[in-house]
C-alpha positions in Angstrom: 35.3 54.8 -8.0 34.3 54.9 -11.7 31.2 56.9 -10.9 33.3 59.6 -9.2 35.8 59.6 -12.1 32.9 60.1 -14.5 31.7 63.1 -12.5 35.2 64.6 -12.6 35.2 64.1 -16.4 31.8 65.8 -16.7 33.1 68.8 -14.8 36.2 69.1 -17.0 34.0 68.8 -20.1 31.5 71.4 -18.9 34.4 73.9 -18.6 35.0 73.6 -22.4 31.4 73.6 -23.6 31.0 74.4 -27.2 34.5 73.2 -27.9 35.5 70.0 -29.8 34.5 66.5 -28.4 36.0 65.6 -25.0 39.8 65.3 -24.9 41.2 61.7 -25.1 44.2 63.0 -23.2 41.8 64.1 -20.4 40.1 60.7 -20.5 43.4 59.0 -19.8 44.2 61.4 -17.0 40.9 61.0 -15.3 40.9 57.2 -15.5 44.6 56.8 -15.0 44.4 54.6 -11.9 41.6 52.5 -13.4 43.7 51.8 -16.5 46.8 51.0 -14.4 44.9 48.5 -12.3 43.1 46.7 -15.2 45.7 46.6 -18.0 47.5 43.3 -17.6 49.2 43.1 -21.0 51.5 45.9 -22.2 53.1 44.1 -25.1 50.1 44.3 -27.4 49.8 48.0 -26.8 53.5 48.6 -27.5 53.4 46.4 -30.7 50.5 48.3 -32.1 51.9 51.7 -31.2 55.2 50.8 -32.9 53.4 49.4 -35.9 51.6 52.7 -36.5 54.8 54.8 -35.9 53.3 56.3 -32.7 56.2 54.8 -30.6 59.8 54.5 -31.5 62.1 51.6 -30.5 63.5 53.9 -27.8 60.0 54.4 -26.3 59.5 50.7 -26.1 62.9 50.2 -24.5 62.1 52.8 -21.8 58.8 51.1 -21.0 60.4 47.6 -20.8 62.9 48.8 -18.2 60.3 49.3 -15.5 60.1 46.2 -13.2 56.3 46.0 -12.5 53.4 45.8 -14.8 51.7 48.8 -13.2 54.8 51.0 -13.7 55.0 49.9 -17.3 51.3 51.0 -17.8 52.0 54.3 -16.2 55.0 55.0 -18.4 53.0 54.1 -21.5 50.2 56.5 -20.5 52.8 59.3 -19.9 54.3 58.7 -23.4 50.9 58.4 -25.1 49.6 61.6 -23.5 52.7 63.5 -24.4 52.3 62.6 -28.1 48.8 64.2 -28.4 45.1 63.5 -29.0 45.5 61.1 -32.0 47.9 58.8 -30.1 45.7 58.9 -27.0 42.6 58.0 -29.1 44.5 55.1 -30.8 45.5 53.8 -27.4 41.8 53.6 -26.4 41.0 52.0 -29.7 43.4 49.2 -29.1 41.8 48.5 -25.7 38.4 48.3 -27.4 39.4 46.1 -30.4 41.6 43.7 -28.5 38.7 42.7 -26.3 40.1 39.3 -25.3 43.2 40.9 -23.7 41.4 43.9 -22.2 38.1 42.3 -21.3 38.0 43.9 -17.9 38.0 47.3 -19.5 35.0 46.6 -21.8 32.4 47.9 -19.3 34.4 51.1 -19.0 34.5 51.6 -22.8 30.8 51.0 -22.9 30.3 53.6 -20.1 32.3 56.3 -21.8 30.5 55.5 -25.1 33.7 55.4 -27.1 33.4 55.2 -30.9 36.6 55.5 -32.9 36.9 58.4 -35.4 37.2 57.9 -39.1 40.9 58.5 -39.0 41.6 56.0 -36.2 39.3 53.4 -37.9 41.8 53.4 -40.8 44.6 52.4 -38.5 45.3 48.7 -38.2 45.1 47.0 -34.8 46.7 43.6 -34.4 46.1 41.3 -31.4 49.5 40.2 -30.3 48.5 39.3 -26.8 49.9 35.8 -26.0 46.8 34.9 -24.0 44.5 36.0 -26.7 46.5 34.3 -29.4 46.5 31.1 -27.4 42.7 31.3 -26.9 42.3 31.8 -30.6 44.5 28.8 -31.4 42.8 26.7 -28.8 39.4 27.5 -30.3 40.6 26.7 -33.8 42.2 23.4 -32.9 39.3 22.2 -30.7 36.8 23.3 -33.3 38.7 21.3 -35.9 39.0 18.3 -33.7 35.3 18.3 -32.7 33.9 19.0 -36.2 33.9 15.3 -37.2 32.9 12.1 -35.4 34.8 8.9 -36.3 31.9 6.6 -37.1 31.5 2.9 -36.7 32.3 2.3 -40.3 35.4 1.8 -42.4 37.6 5.0 -42.3 34.6 7.1 -42.2 34.0 10.4 -40.5 30.8 12.4 -40.2 30.1 16.0 -39.3 29.1 16.3 -35.6 26.2 18.5 -36.6 24.8 15.7 -38.7 25.0 13.0 -36.1 24.5 14.7 -32.7 21.0 14.6 -31.4 19.6 15.6 -28.1 18.8 12.8 -25.5 17.3 12.8 -22.0 19.6 14.6 -19.6 18.4 14.7 -16.0 19.8 16.7 -13.1 19.8 14.4 -10.0 20.7 14.6 -6.3 23.2 12.6 -4.4 20.8 9.7 -4.1 19.8 10.1 -7.8 16.4 11.7 -7.1 15.3 13.8 -10.0 15.9 17.6 -9.8 14.6 18.3 -13.3 15.6 17.9 -17.0 18.4 19.7 -18.9 17.1 21.2 -22.1 20.0 23.6 -22.8 23.7 22.8 -22.3 24.3 26.1 -20.6 22.1 24.8 -17.8 24.9 22.5 -16.8 26.8 25.5 -15.6 23.8 27.5 -14.2 23.9 27.3 -10.4 20.2 28.2 -10.1 19.2 24.7 -11.2 20.5 21.3 -9.9 23.2 22.6 -7.5 23.7 20.0 -4.8 27.0 21.1 -3.3 28.2 24.7 -3.7 31.7 23.8 -2.5 32.2 21.2 -5.2 33.6 22.2 -8.6 32.9 19.1 -10.7 29.8 18.4 -12.9 29.6 14.7 -12.8 27.9 13.2 -15.9 27.1 9.5 -15.8 25.2 6.9 -17.8 25.5 3.4 -19.3 28.0 2.5 -22.0 27.0 3.9 -25.3 24.5 6.4 -23.9 26.4 9.4 -25.3 28.7 10.8 -22.7 31.7 11.2 -25.0 29.7 12.8 -27.8 28.1 15.2 -25.3 31.6 16.4 -24.4 32.4 16.7 -28.0 29.3 18.8 -28.6 30.2 21.1 -25.7 33.7 21.4 -27.1 32.3 22.3 -30.5 30.0 25.0 -29.1 32.8 26.5 -27.0 35.1 26.6 -30.1 32.4 28.5 -32.0 31.8 30.9 -29.1 28.2 29.5 -28.8 28.6 28.4 -25.2 28.5 31.5 -23.0 29.8 30.3 -19.7 32.8 32.6 -19.2 35.5 30.1 -20.2 38.5 31.5 -22.1 40.3 28.1 -22.0 39.1 24.6 -22.7 41.3 21.6 -21.9 39.9 18.1 -22.7 41.3 14.8 -21.4 40.4 11.2 -22.0 41.0 9.5 -18.7 41.9 6.1 -20.2 45.1 7.8 -21.7 46.4 8.3 -18.1 46.9 4.5 -18.0 49.7 5.0 -20.6 51.9 6.8 -18.2 54.6 4.7 -16.5 54.9 4.6 -12.7 58.0 6.7 -12.6 56.9 9.5 -15.1 56.5 13.0 -13.7 55.3 16.2 -15.3 54.2 19.6 -14.1 50.8 21.1 -14.6 51.9 23.4 -17.4 53.2 20.5 -19.5 50.0 18.5 -18.8 47.9 21.4 -20.1 50.0 22.5 -23.1 51.7 19.3 -24.2 48.6 17.2 -24.3 46.2 19.8 -25.6 47.5 22.8 -27.5 50.9 24.5 -27.1 51.1 28.4 -27.0 53.0 29.9 -29.9 54.1 32.8 -27.8 55.3 33.1 -24.2 53.8 29.9 -22.6 55.0 31.2 -19.2 52.8 34.3 -19.5 49.8 32.2 -20.7 50.3 29.7 -17.8 50.6 32.6 -15.3 47.3 34.0 -16.6 45.6 30.6 -16.1 46.9 30.4 -12.6 45.7 34.0 -11.9 42.3 33.4 -13.4 41.3 29.7 -12.9 37.6 30.6 -13.2 38.2 31.1 -16.9 39.2 27.5 -17.4 36.9 24.6 -18.4 38.2 21.0 -18.1 36.5 17.9 -19.4 37.7 14.5 -18.2 36.0 11.7 -20.1 35.7 8.1 -18.8 37.0 8.3 -15.3 36.1 4.7 -14.7 38.6 3.7 -17.5 41.7 4.6 -15.5 43.6 1.5 -14.6 47.1 1.8 -13.2 49.3 0.2 -10.6 50.3 3.6 -9.3 49.1 4.0 -5.7 47.9 7.5 -5.0 47.6 6.8 -1.3 51.4 7.0 -1.0 51.5 10.5 -2.4 50.8 13.7 -0.3 48.0 16.0 -1.5 49.3 18.0 -4.4 49.0 21.8 -4.4 52.0 23.2 -6.2 51.4 24.0 -9.9 55.2 24.0 -10.6 56.1 20.6 -9.1 56.6 17.7 -11.4 54.7 14.6 -10.2 52.9 11.7 -11.7 50.1 12.8 -14.0 47.5 11.0 -12.0 48.4 13.1 -9.0 47.8 16.2 -11.1 44.4 14.8 -12.3 43.2 14.1 -8.8 44.5 17.4 -7.5 42.5 19.2 -10.2 39.3 17.4 -9.4 39.8 18.0 -5.7 40.3 21.7 -6.3 43.8 21.6 -4.9 45.1 22.9 -8.2 43.3 25.7 -10.2 40.6 26.0 -7.6 37.6 27.7 -9.1 38.0 26.1 -12.6 35.0 24.5 -14.1 35.2 20.7 -14.6 33.0 18.0 -16.3 33.8 14.4 -15.3 32.1 11.5 -17.1 31.9 7.9 -16.0 29.7 4.8 -16.5 26.8 4.2 -14.1 28.0 2.5 -11.0 31.2 4.6 -10.5 30.6 6.6 -7.4 32.6 9.7 -6.6 32.9 11.2 -3.2 30.3 13.9 -2.6 32.7 16.7 -1.6 34.1 17.2 -5.2 30.7 17.0 -6.9 28.8 20.3 -7.7 26.1 18.7 -9.9 25.1 15.2 -11.0 23.7 14.7 -14.5 22.2 11.3 -15.5 22.1 10.5 -19.3 19.1 8.3 -20.0 19.4 7.9 -23.8 16.8 8.7 -26.4 13.1 9.4 -25.7 10.6 8.4 -28.3 10.7 12.0 -29.7 14.5 12.0 -29.6 14.6 8.8 -31.6 12.3 10.2 -34.2 14.5 13.3 -34.5 17.6 11.2 -34.8 15.9 9.0 -37.4 15.1 12.1 -39.4 18.7 13.3 -39.1 20.1 10.0 -40.2 17.8 9.1 -43.0 17.4 12.2 -45.2 15.1 10.4 -47.7 11.5 10.7 -46.4 10.4 7.4 -47.8 13.2 5.5 -46.2 12.7 7.3 -42.9 9.0 6.4 -42.8 9.9 2.8 -43.6 12.4 2.6 -40.8 10.1 4.2 -38.3 7.3 1.8 -39.2 9.6 -1.2 -38.8 10.8 0.1 -35.4 7.3 0.6 -34.3 6.5 -3.0 -35.2 9.5 -4.3 -33.2 9.6 -2.8 -29.6 12.6 -5.0 -28.8 14.6 -3.3 -31.5 13.1 0.1 -30.6 14.4 -0.3 -27.1 17.9 -1.1 -28.2 17.7 2.1 -30.3 17.1 4.2 -27.1 20.9 3.8 -26.5 22.5 6.2 -29.0 25.5 3.9 -29.8 23.3 0.9 -30.5 20.9 3.0 -32.5 23.8 4.2 -34.7 25.0 0.7 -35.3 21.5 -0.6 -36.2 20.8 2.3 -38.5 24.3 2.0 -40.2 23.8 -1.7 -40.8 20.3 -1.0 -42.2 21.8 1.7 -44.5 24.5 -0.6 -45.7 22.2 -3.5 -46.6 19.7 -1.1 -48.2 22.4 0.2 -50.4 23.5 -3.3 -51.4 20.0 -4.9 -51.9 17.9 -1.8 -52.7 15.5 -2.9 -50.0 16.2 -4.4 -46.6 13.9 -4.8 -43.6 15.0 -4.7 -40.0 14.6 -8.0 -38.1 11.0 -8.7 -37.1 11.8 -11.1 -34.2 13.6 -10.8 -30.9 16.9 -9.2 -31.3 19.8 -9.4 -28.8 22.7 -7.1 -28.4 24.9 -9.9 -29.7 22.9 -10.0 -32.9 23.4 -6.3 -33.4 27.2 -6.5 -32.9 27.5 -9.6 -35.2 25.7 -7.5 -37.8 28.1 -4.6 -37.4 31.1 -7.0 -37.8 29.5 -8.4 -40.9 29.0 -4.9 -42.4 32.7 -4.0 -41.7 33.9 -7.2 -43.2 31.6 -6.9 -46.2 33.0 -3.4 -47.0 36.4 -4.9 -47.3 35.3 -7.3 -50.0 35.5 -6.6 -53.7 32.0 -6.2 -55.0 30.6 -6.3 -58.6 28.2 -3.9 -60.0 25.4 -6.4 -59.2 24.2 -5.7 -55.7 23.2 -9.2 -54.7 26.6 -10.8 -54.8 27.4 -10.5 -51.1 28.0 -13.6 -49.2 26.2 -15.0 -46.2 27.2 -14.0 -42.7 28.8 -17.4 -42.0 30.9 -17.1 -45.3 32.0 -13.6 -44.5 33.2 -14.6 -41.0 34.9 -17.7 -42.3 36.8 -15.7 -44.9 38.3 -13.4 -42.2 38.7 -15.9 -39.4 42.4 -15.1 -38.8 41.6 -11.3 -38.7 38.8 -11.9 -36.1 41.1 -14.1 -34.1 43.9 -11.5 -34.1 41.6 -8.7 -33.1 40.0 -10.9 -30.5 43.4 -11.9 -29.0 44.5 -8.3 -28.6 41.1 -7.3 -27.1 41.4 -10.2 -24.6 44.9 -9.3 -23.6 43.7 -5.7 -22.9 40.6 -6.9 -21.1 42.7 -9.1 -18.8 44.2 -6.0 -17.3 41.4 -3.5 -18.0 43.6 -1.8 -20.6 41.8 0.0 -23.5 44.9 1.5 -25.2 47.3 -0.5 -27.3 50.8 0.4 -28.5 52.1 -0.4 -32.0 54.1 -3.4 -30.7 51.0 -4.9 -29.1 49.2 -4.6 -32.4 52.1 -6.2 -34.3 52.6 -9.0 -31.7 49.1 -10.5 -32.6 49.7 -10.2 -36.3 47.2 -7.5 -37.1 48.0 -6.4 -40.6 47.7 -3.0 -42.2 44.7 -4.4 -44.1 43.1 -5.4 -40.8 43.5 -1.9 -39.5 41.7 -0.6 -42.6 38.5 -2.5 -41.6 37.6 0.2 -39.1 37.5 -1.7 -35.8 40.5 0.2 -34.4 41.4 3.9 -34.6 44.6 5.7 -33.9 44.6 8.0 -30.8 47.1 10.6 -29.5 49.4 9.0 -26.9 50.0 10.6 -23.5 53.2 8.9 -22.7 56.7 8.8 -24.2 55.6 7.0 -27.4 54.9 10.0 -29.7 56.9 8.4 -32.5 54.5 5.4 -32.6 50.9 5.0 -33.3 48.6 4.2 -30.4 45.3 2.4 -31.0 42.0 1.7 -29.3 38.8 -0.1 -30.3 36.1 2.3 -31.6 34.1 1.8 -28.4 34.6 -0.1 -25.2 31.7 -2.4 -26.0 33.4 -3.4 -29.2 36.5 -4.5 -27.3 34.2 -6.5 -25.0 32.6 -8.2 -28.1 36.0 -9.1 -29.6 37.1 -10.5 -26.2 34.1 -12.8 -26.1 34.6 -13.7 -29.7 38.2 -14.8 -29.0 37.0 -16.9 -26.1 34.6 -18.7 -28.4 36.7 -19.2 -31.6 40.1 -19.9 -29.9 40.0 -23.7 -29.4 42.7 -23.7 -26.7 40.7 -21.6 -24.3 40.3 -23.5 -21.0 37.3 -23.6 -18.7 39.1 -21.3 -16.3 39.8 -18.8 -19.1 36.3 -19.0 -20.5 34.8 -18.0 -17.1 37.6 -15.6 -16.2 35.5 -12.4 -16.4 32.6 -13.9 -14.5 35.1 -14.6 -11.7 36.5 -11.0 -12.1 33.0 -9.7 -11.4 32.7 -11.9 -8.3 35.9 -10.7 -6.8 35.6 -9.8 -3.1 38.3 -7.1 -3.3 37.1 -3.5 -2.8 38.9 -2.5 -6.0 40.3 -4.7 -8.7 44.1 -5.2 -8.3 44.8 -3.2 -11.4 42.3 -0.5 -10.7 43.6 3.0 -9.8 43.7 3.3 -6.1 42.0 6.6 -5.4 40.6 6.9 -1.8 37.4 8.7 -2.9 36.7 6.6 -5.9 34.1 4.1 -4.7 32.9 1.1 -6.6 29.6 -0.5 -5.7 30.3 -4.1 -4.7 28.1 -6.9 -3.5 30.7 -9.4 -2.2 30.6 -12.9 -3.7 28.4 -12.0 -6.6 29.1 -12.9 -10.2 27.0 -10.0 -11.4 28.8 -7.2 -9.5 28.8 -3.8 -11.4 32.0 -3.9 -13.4 30.6 -3.0 -16.7 33.3 -3.9 -19.2 33.5 -7.4 -17.7 29.7 -7.6 -17.7 29.5 -6.7 -21.4 32.1 -9.4 -22.1 30.1 -12.0 -20.2 26.9 -10.9 -21.9 28.4 -11.3 -25.4 29.9 -14.6 -24.4 26.4 -15.8 -23.5 25.0 -14.6 -26.8 27.8 -16.0 -28.9 27.5 -19.5 -27.3 23.7 -19.5 -27.6 22.2 -22.3 -29.6 21.0 -20.0 -32.4 24.7 -19.1 -33.1 25.9 -22.6 -33.6 25.3 -22.5 -37.3 27.5 -19.5 -37.6 30.4 -20.8 -35.6 30.5 -24.3 -37.0 32.5 -22.8 -39.9 34.9 -21.2 -37.5 35.5 -23.8 -34.8 34.9 -27.5 -34.3 31.3 -28.3 -33.1 32.7 -30.4 -30.3 34.6 -27.4 -29.0 31.5 -25.2 -29.1 29.5 -27.9 -27.4 32.1 -28.2 -24.6 32.2 -24.4 -24.0 28.5 -24.1 -24.1 28.1 -26.8 -21.5 30.7 -25.1 -19.2 29.0 -21.8 -19.5 25.5 -23.1 -18.9 26.6 -25.1 -15.9 28.4 -22.2 -14.4 25.6 -19.8 -15.2 23.1 -22.1 -13.5 25.2 -22.4 -10.3 26.0 -18.7 -10.2 22.3 -17.8 -10.6 21.4 -20.2 -7.8 24.0 -18.6 -5.5 22.9 -15.0 -6.5 19.2 -15.7 -5.9 19.9 -17.2 -2.5 21.6 -14.0 -1.5 18.7 -11.7 -2.3 16.9 -9.8 0.4 13.6 -11.4 1.1 10.5 -10.2 3.1 7.1 -11.5 3.7 4.1 -9.3 2.8 0.4 -10.0 3.0 -0.2 -12.4 0.1 3.3 -12.0 -1.3 6.8 -13.3 -0.8 9.0 -10.4 -1.9 12.6 -10.4 -3.2 14.5 -7.1 -3.3 17.1 -7.3 -6.1 20.1 -5.1 -6.8 21.4 -3.7 -10.2 23.6 -6.8 -10.6 20.4 -8.8 -11.0 19.7 -6.9 -14.2 23.0 -8.0 -15.6 22.1 -11.6 -14.7 18.8 -11.2 -16.6 20.7 -9.6 -19.6 23.1 -12.5 -19.8 20.2 -15.0 -19.5 18.3 -13.3 -22.3 21.3 -13.4 -24.6 21.4 -17.2 -24.2 17.8 -17.4 -25.4 17.7 -20.6 -23.4 14.1 -21.2 -22.3 15.2 -23.9 -19.9 17.5 -21.6 -18.0 14.8 -18.9 -18.0 12.3 -21.3 -16.5 14.9 -22.4 -13.9 15.5 -18.8 -12.9 11.8 -18.2 -12.4 11.5 -21.4 -10.3 14.5 -20.6 -8.1 13.3 -17.1 -7.2 10.8 -18.6 -4.7 8.9 -15.4 -4.7 5.8 -13.8 -6.3 6.8 -10.1 -5.7 9.9 -9.0 -7.6 11.2 -5.6 -6.5 13.5 -4.2 -9.2 13.6 -0.6 -8.0 16.6 1.7 -8.6 18.3 -1.0 -10.7 19.2 1.2 -13.7 17.0 -1.0 -15.9 16.2 0.5 -19.3 13.6 -0.3 -21.9 15.5 -3.1 -23.6 15.9 -4.9 -20.2 12.1 -5.5 -20.2 12.7 -8.1 -22.9 15.0 -9.9 -20.4 12.5 -9.4 -17.6 9.6 -10.8 -19.7 11.9 -13.7 -20.7 11.9 -14.9 -17.1 8.5 -13.6 -15.8 6.4 -15.3 -18.5 7.6 -18.7 -16.9 5.8 -17.9 -13.6 2.7 -20.0 -13.2 0.9 -17.9 -10.7 0.0 -14.2 -10.4 2.8 -12.0 -9.2 3.8 -8.4 -8.4 6.5 -6.6 -10.4 7.9 -3.3 -9.0 10.0 -1.4 -11.6 9.9 2.0 -9.9 12.7 4.4 -10.5 14.3 3.0 -13.6 14.4 4.1 -17.3 11.7 1.8 -18.8 9.7 4.3 -21.0 6.9 3.3 -23.4 9.1 0.9 -25.4 9.8 -1.1 -22.2 6.1 -1.1 -21.4 5.4 -2.7 -24.8 8.0 -5.4 -24.2 6.3 -6.4 -21.0 3.3 -7.7 -23.0 4.1 -11.4 -22.3 3.9 -10.6 -18.5 0.6 -8.8 -18.2 -1.5 -12.0 -18.0 0.4 -12.7 -14.7 0.7 -9.3 -13.1 -1.6 -8.4 -10.2 0.7 -5.5 -9.2 2.6 -3.4 -11.7 4.6 -0.4 -10.5 6.2 1.8 -13.1 6.7 5.1 -11.3 9.5 7.5 -12.3 10.1 5.8 -15.7 9.5 8.3 -18.5 6.1 6.7 -19.3 3.9 8.8 -21.5 0.2 8.6 -22.6 1.2 6.0 -25.3 2.6 3.7 -22.6 -0.6 4.2 -20.5 -2.7 3.2 -23.5 -0.7 -0.1 -23.8 -1.3 -0.7 -20.1 -5.0 -0.1 -20.5 -5.4 -2.4 -23.5 -3.5 -5.2 -21.9 -4.5 -5.1 -18.3 -8.2 -4.7 -19.2 -8.0 -8.0 -21.0 -7.0 -10.1 -18.0 -8.9 -8.3 -15.2 -6.4 -9.3 -12.5 -4.5 -6.1 -11.7 -5.1 -4.7 -8.2 -2.3 -2.1 -8.0 -1.2 0.3 -10.7 1.7 2.7 -9.9 2.5 5.4 -12.4 3.7 8.2 -10.1 6.1 10.9 -11.6 5.9 10.1 -15.3 4.9 12.2 -18.3 1.2 11.5 -18.3 -1.3 14.1 -19.4 -5.1 14.2 -19.4 -5.1 11.8 -22.4 -3.3 9.1 -20.3 -5.5 9.9 -17.3 -8.6 9.0 -19.5 -7.1 5.6 -20.2 -6.4 5.0 -16.5 -10.0 6.1 -15.8 -11.3 3.5 -18.3 -9.2 0.9 -16.6 -10.6 1.8 -13.2 -14.1 1.6 -14.6 -13.7 -1.6 -16.5 -11.4 -3.6 -14.2 -13.2 -4.7 -11.0 -10.0 -6.0 -9.5 -8.2 -2.6 -9.4 -7.9 -1.2 -5.8 -4.9 1.1 -5.8 -3.9 3.7 -8.3 -0.8 6.0 -7.8 -0.7 8.6 -10.6 0.7 11.7 -8.8 3.4 14.1 -10.1 2.2 13.9 -13.7 0.6 16.6 -15.9 -3.1 16.0 -15.2 -5.4 19.0 -15.1 -9.1 19.4 -14.1 -10.2 17.6 -17.3 -8.2 14.4 -16.5 -9.1 14.8 -12.8 -12.8 14.8 -13.6 -12.5 11.6 -15.7 -10.7 9.8 -12.9 -13.2 11.0 -10.4 -16.2 9.8 -12.5 -14.5 6.4 -13.0 -13.9 6.1 -9.2 -17.5 6.9 -8.6 -18.6 4.0 -10.7 -16.0 1.6 -9.2 -17.0 -0.4 -6.1 -13.5 -1.7 -5.4 -11.2 1.3 -5.4 -9.5 1.6 -2.1 -6.9 4.3 -2.6 -6.1 7.0 -5.2 -2.9 9.0 -5.2 -3.0 12.3 -7.1 -0.2 14.2 -5.5 1.5 16.9 -7.6 -1.0 17.4 -10.5 -3.1 20.4 -11.4 -6.7 19.2 -11.0 -7.8 22.5 -9.4 -11.2 23.3 -7.8 -13.1 21.7 -10.7 -11.3 18.4 -10.4 -11.6 18.6 -6.6 -15.4 19.0 -6.9 -15.5 15.9 -9.1 -13.5 13.9 -6.5 -15.7 15.2 -3.7 -18.8 14.1 -5.6 -17.2 10.7 -6.4 -16.4 10.1 -2.7 -19.8 11.2 -1.4 -21.3 7.7 -1.3 -18.3 5.6 -2.2 -18.5 2.2 -0.4 -14.8 1.5 -0.1 -12.4 4.3 -0.9 -10.4 5.1 2.3 -7.3 7.1 1.2 -7.3 10.1 -1.1 -4.2 12.2 -1.7 -4.6 15.5 -3.5 -1.5 17.2 -2.2 -0.2 20.1 -4.3 -3.1 20.3 -6.8 -3.8 24.0 -6.8 -6.9 23.7 -4.5 -8.4 26.6 -2.6 -11.3 27.3 -0.3 -13.9 26.3 -2.9 -12.3 22.8 -3.0 -12.3 22.7 0.8 -16.0 23.5 0.9 -16.7 20.7 -1.6 -14.8 18.2 0.5 -16.6 19.5 3.6 -20.0 18.8 2.1 -18.8 15.3 1.1 -17.5 14.5 4.6 -21.0 15.2 6.1 -22.2 12.2 4.1 -19.2 9.9 3.5 -18.4 7.5 6.4 -15.7 5.3 4.7 -12.9 7.8 4.1 -10.1 7.5 6.6 -7.3 9.7 5.2 -7.7 12.9 3.2 -4.5 14.7 2.2 -4.8 18.3 1.0 -1.2 19.3 1.7 0.5 22.2 -0.1 -2.5 23.8 -1.7 -4.0 27.3 -1.3 -6.6 26.7 1.4 -7.0 29.5 4.0 -8.5 29.5 7.5 -11.9 29.9 5.8 -11.5 26.6 4.1 -10.2 24.9 7.2 -13.3 26.1 9.1 -15.6 24.4 6.5 -13.7 21.1 7.0 -13.7 21.5 10.8 -17.4 22.0 10.9 -18.0 19.0 8.7 -15.9 16.7 11.0 -18.5 17.3 13.7 -20.8 15.1 11.6 -18.1 12.5 10.7 -16.4 10.2 13.2 -14.9 7.8 10.6 -12.2 9.9 9.2 -8.9 9.9 11.1 -7.1 12.8 9.5 -7.4 15.7 7.2 -3.8 16.9 6.4 -3.5 20.5 5.5 0.2 21.2 6.0 1.7 23.8 3.8 -1.5 25.7 3.0 -2.2 29.5 3.5 -2.8 29.2 7.3 -0.7 30.9 9.9 0.1 29.3 13.2 -2.1 31.9 14.9 -5.0 31.0 12.7 -4.4 27.3 13.3 -5.0 27.7 17.0 -8.7 28.1 16.3 -8.8 24.4 15.3 -6.7 22.9 18.0 -9.7 21.2 19.6 -10.2 19.1 16.4 -7.1 16.9 16.5 -7.9 15.4 13.1 -7.3 18.7 11.4 -3.5 18.8 10.9 -2.2 22.2 9.8 1.4 21.9 10.9 
C-alpha cells in the first residue's frame, strides 16, 4: 500500500516540477489512511499543537468529541491541513520527534526522507504521551535501582559496572546437553541459537546458589535501562519470587496492580498505559528471580486457569498465568531457579545453565576487584598455589566473599596471605562473619589491634544467637523474608542491623508501613541457621538433625512448598541427600561448624560438653545415613570392575563429609562403597567438589575407575584430584571445561604412576597444545589403551602428534577423535600409524574435514593392516571416488568389520555401486 501511495505522491509532485519542495498538505492527503491506522495516541499531538498556538481550545474540544481513535485522527488531519503548510509540517515533525509514541511511523518517515525546516526546528516538541512518559520513568527507576549492588559488607554499595564480570553461560537442551555458549546477552533472546521449544515463552536460567543468577538479571535490567539491550522491549517488570510468599492466602489483586504497584506506577493515565501493554504484550520483558524460593500454603490446584487481566485473584495465580502464557501471551520472560528445580517443558523456550567463572573469567574479575597491579599479582599467585581456594572462587559469590575478606585484612595488617591449606566453605563464611564483626569494633590508628576470631565471636555472641534464631525460624518453614515484628521478637537491635548481615527489601504485601528484611544471600541464612543449632545449648538431637530429615522426606513436595502442578522437584525417596538446596547448605555448614578443627573457636561460645554431644549425634547420624545411601545406589558388574552409579545427592553427601574433615568418616565411606568404579556423571559437580571426591578416593587401597563426565570440573578440579591419580586406572573427564592446562596436569601426574588404561577427554576445550601432552602420555604410558579426545579444537598439527605417538605405542586399542579438524594431513598421519599397528582395533575420525585424499590414505593402510576392526569416517567430505578406493582395499582385507561413511558426499544412487561390499556403510 505504501509503495502505491509513494507513486501517487511522485505523480502529484511531477505536476509541480520546478516549484517549491513537496507540499506537506499533499503528504498528509496521500498518506491519510496510513496515518489513521498507525497513530494510536492523539493527546500528544493535541498538546503540542496547542502549545505552539496552532490549535485553539475549541479545536481540541472538537477532536475529543469523536468516539473512536481513528475518527479523532481524521479530524486532527482535517484541521491541520486547513491551517496550512507550516502546521502540516509541524504535525509531521511531532511524529518524528516523539518516536516512542509513533514508532510504527518511523519507517514511513525514513521513506519520505523528512527533515524539518529551520523554522520548524525552532518550535518545541514535548512528549506528553502517557506510554512514552511511563517508559521513560521505568527506565529511569530501573536504571537507578540497578546501578548499585548491595555488597556483602557493612552498609556498603558498589557500582554494578565495577563488580559484574562475565561467567560461563551455556545454552542447553531439555536433557541439559550443550547447545553452545552465550557470549552476548542479546543471544538469550535470539531464536536462531538455543531454541528448544518455539511455543514456550520463558527463558529458564538455572545454576547453583551464588553462581550469579540475580546479578545477571540486574545486568540485563541495567542494559535495558540504558537502551543498550536491543530486544524490542518497551517495558521491563522485575519480580523477586520469594516476595510472593509474603501475600496472605486471601489476598487478591489484578494484573494492572501487580505490574504498577510493585514496580513503577504511571504518572499519567495508567489505564491507557495498561491498555497499551495488553495490546502489545510482545513489547514487555519480565524477569522472575528465584522461582524455587516461593513457599506458600496457597494451593493453585484449586484455582481455575487464569486468563482475564482484569480479574482480581491471588498474586501467585497471576504469576503462574504469566509464565504459562495465559496472560500477556507473547511477552518475553526470564525465570531463574537453583539447579534441581525442574519446570515443565511446555513453558520453556530456552534453557541457560550458569557454570560460574572460567580461569579467564576469574582473572578478569580479579583485575576488576584489585585495581593495584601488585596486589592483584599477589592474589593471583596465591590462588594458583591453592587450587582448593581457586575452585571456591569459580562461584562468583564465594569469590566475592574471599576477595572482600582478603581486602579487609590487607587494609588492617598491610599484608595478608590467603590460606595455604585446605579451605572449606565453612571456613570462608566464618571469615566473612569475622570481617563484618570486626568492622563494628572501634579501632585505633594502629592496624594490629584487632582481636582473634574467637574473641570477636565471643564479644558478639548474643548478636550471633539472635540472628541465628531468626534464620532458624525462617528455615523451618522455608521463609526467606522477615517482617519487623519477627526481627524485634528475637531481640535484634538497630546496632545488629548495622552489621550488614540483613538488608531491607520492598514488601509485596500489606505491610508497606513497616520494614521487611532478608539475609544478604540465601547461603548466609543457611549459615546462621547452622550456627544457631551449634551455639544454642537447648537444641535437642531431633532439632539438630531436623534439616537432614527434611531432605529425606518422601513427600513429592515439602508441605510448605507452593503446589504448582508443573513445578517438579527431583526426589530420591528415603534419601538424606535429596536435592533441597537450602536445607543441604544448612546441613553442610552444620557439619563444618561441628568439625574437630572448630572446637577451639566454639569453646568460648558454648560448653565443650554440649559441643561434644552434638558432634557425636551428628557423626552417628551421618554414618548411618551414609550407609543407607550407599546401599541404595545402582550397581552393575563390569569386566574387572564393580560399578556404582551415583546421583547428584551423592555429591551433597561428599560435600558434607568434606566439611567434617574427619578422616575416619572418609575412610568409612570408601570402605562402604564396595566398588572400584565410581560413576559420577551428570551430578552437577563443580571444581571445588573434587576436594571432597579426593577426600574419599584417596582412602581406596586398590586401583579404581572414576567417571566424572558431564559435570563442571575444569582445570582447578583436575588439580584437586592430585591425591587420586596414584589409584586411577580409568579417568573420565569429558564435557568438563578442561583446557590445555588441565591436560598438562593429567600428563604430569598420570605418567608418574603408569597405571591409567582409559583417558576420557571428549568435548572439552583442548587445542593442539593439549593434544601434544596426550600424545606424550600415549607414548610414555604403556598401560594406556583407550583415549577419547573428540569434539575438541585439535587440528592437523595435534592430529599428527597423536598419530605418531600411537604408532610408537604397542598397547593402544582405541582412539576417539570425533569432531576435531585434523584434515587430510592428520588423516595421512593416522593411516601411517595404523599401517602396521599390532593392536589398535577402533578408530573414530567422524567429522574431521576429511576428503578423498584421506580416503585414499586409509585405503592404502587397509591393504596392509589386519588388526583394525572399526573405522568411522562419518560426516566428512568423502565422495564416491573416495569410497571406491576404500572398497577396492577391502578386497585385500578380511579383518575389518565396518567402514562407516554415513553423512559424506555420496548420493543413494552412487551408493548402489558398493552394495556388494556390506562392510561399506554409506547410509
